[in-house]
C-alpha positions in Angstrom: 0.4 -2.4 18.2 0.1 -0.1 15.2 3.1 0.6 13.0 4.0 3.9 11.3 6.3 4.7 8.5 9.3 6.8 9.4 10.9 9.6 7.3 13.4 7.0 6.1 10.5 4.8 4.8 8.8 7.8 3.1 12.1 8.6 1.4 12.4 4.9 0.2 8.9 5.1 -1.3 9.6 8.3 -3.2 10.0 8.1 -6.9 13.5 7.0 -8.1 14.5 5.4 -4.8 14.8 1.6 -4.8 16.9 0.1 -2.1 14.4 -2.5 -0.7 12.9 -5.6 -2.3 9.5 -5.6 -3.8 8.0 -7.4 -0.8 9.6 -4.9 1.6 8.4 -1.9 -0.4 4.8 -3.3 -0.7 4.8 -3.9 3.0 5.9 -0.4 3.6 3.1 0.9 1.4 0.6 -0.9 3.5 2.2 -0.4 6.9 1.2 3.2 7.9 -1.3 2.9 10.8 -1.9 -0.9 10.4 -1.7 -3.4 13.2 1.6 -5.2 13.4 -0.1 -8.6 13.5 -1.8 -7.9 10.1 1.6 -7.1 8.5 3.3 -10.1 10.1 0.7 -12.4 8.5 1.5 -11.2 5.0 3.4 -13.4 2.5 2.4 -16.7 4.2 4.1 -15.7 7.5 7.3 -14.3 6.0 5.8 -10.8 6.8 7.0 -11.3 10.5 10.6 -11.4 9.4 10.2 -8.5 7.0 8.5 -6.3 9.7 11.2 -7.1 12.2 13.9 -6.2 9.6 12.2 -3.0 8.6 11.8 -2.0 12.3 15.4 -2.8 13.0 16.5 -0.8 10.0 14.4 2.2 11.0 11.7 2.1 8.3 8.9 1.3 10.7 8.2 2.3 14.3 5.4 2.1 16.8 3.6 5.3 17.6 5.3 5.6 21.0 8.8 5.3 19.5 8.2 7.0 16.1 9.9 10.4 15.9 7.7 13.3 14.8 7.6 13.9 11.1 10.4 16.2 10.0 7.9 18.7 8.4 4.9 19.6 10.4 1.8 20.8 8.5 0.6 24.3 9.0 -1.9 24.7 11.9 -5.2 24.6 10.1 -8.4 22.7 10.6 -7.8 20.6 7.4 -5.9 17.4 7.3 -2.6 17.6 5.3 -2.9 16.3 1.8 -0.7 13.3 0.9 2.7 14.3 -0.5 2.7 14.4 -4.3 6.1 12.8 -4.1 4.6 9.7 -2.7 1.8 9.4 -5.2 2.6 7.4 -8.3 1.0 5.0 -10.7 3.7 2.4 -9.8 2.8 2.6 -6.1 -0.9 2.3 -6.8 -0.2 -0.6 -9.2 1.9 -2.3 -6.5 -0.9 -1.9 -4.0 -3.5 -3.3 -6.4 -1.2 -6.3 -7.3 -0.9 -7.0 -3.5 -4.7 -6.8 -3.0 -5.3 -9.0 -6.0 -2.8 -11.6 -4.8 -4.3 -11.7 -1.3 -7.9 -11.7 -2.3 -8.0 -13.8 -5.5 -4.9 -15.9 -6.1 -6.0 -18.8 -4.0 -9.8 -18.5 -4.6 -9.7 -17.9 -8.4 -6.3 -18.1 -10.0 -7.6 -17.2 -13.5 -9.2 -14.0 -12.2 -6.0 -13.1 -10.4 -4.0 -13.7 -13.6 -6.4 -11.6 -15.6 -6.1 -8.7 -13.2 -2.3 -9.0 -13.1 -2.2 -8.7 -16.9 -4.6 -5.8 -16.9 -2.6 -4.0 -14.2 0.7 -4.6 -16.1 -1.0 -3.0 -19.2 -2.4 0.0 -17.3 0.2 2.7 -18.1 -1.8 5.9 -17.4 -4.2 7.2 -14.8 -7.4 6.5 -16.8 -6.5 2.9 -17.6 -5.4 2.3 -14.0 -8.8 3.6 -12.8 -10.6 1.3 -15.3 -8.8 -1.8 -14.0 -9.2 -0.7 -10.4 -13.0 -0.3 -10.9 -13.3 -3.8 -12.2 -11.1 -5.1 -9.3 -13.3 -3.1 -6.8 -16.4 -4.7 -8.2 -15.0 -8.2 -7.6 -13.9 -7.2 -4.1 -17.4 -5.9 -3.4 -18.8 -9.3 -4.4 -16.3 -11.3 -2.5 -15.7 -9.2 0.7 -18.4 -6.6 0.8 -18.8 -2.9 0.2 -16.9 -1.9 3.3 -13.7 -3.7 2.2 -14.0 -2.3 -1.3 -14.4 1.2 0.1 -11.3 0.8 2.2 -9.3 -0.4 -0.9 -10.7 2.5 -3.0 -9.7 5.1 -0.3 -6.1 3.7 0.0 -5.8 3.5 -3.8 -6.9 7.1 -4.2 -4.2 8.2 -1.7 -1.6 6.5 -3.9 -2.6 7.7 -7.3 -1.2 10.9 -8.6 -3.6 13.8 -8.7 
């Protein structure tokens, strides 16, 4: 079953709102359109408890139970652009921290530490892009170009324009 973020989740992920823990927020960032089993496997199995809690609190829902978004896009042939309110360097950084942790922490702790330090130091869009390119190069080597392309696409959705 796929999970979708609700309006309550989108509000939580907007700038200046911080009511959930870092793990809960990072799971919310990754949740939209992802299979429930993938999210439940996160954080060495603790993801199952977090998913259940977020669903119970109304942050996540299955497509069959999710209410329609409160603002419908205009009827055009183009897909709606991601909301600028949800785009932030902090959100992109959090996503990249999570990817780094999942892909490198167990395989190469030194590489993971180096990327963590570089991400902490990336304070503007250009420096974030520099770090992400190096990270994507390593992902390409480890997991292949398809995985790197998926990470790049998601990161671009999170970065401010």
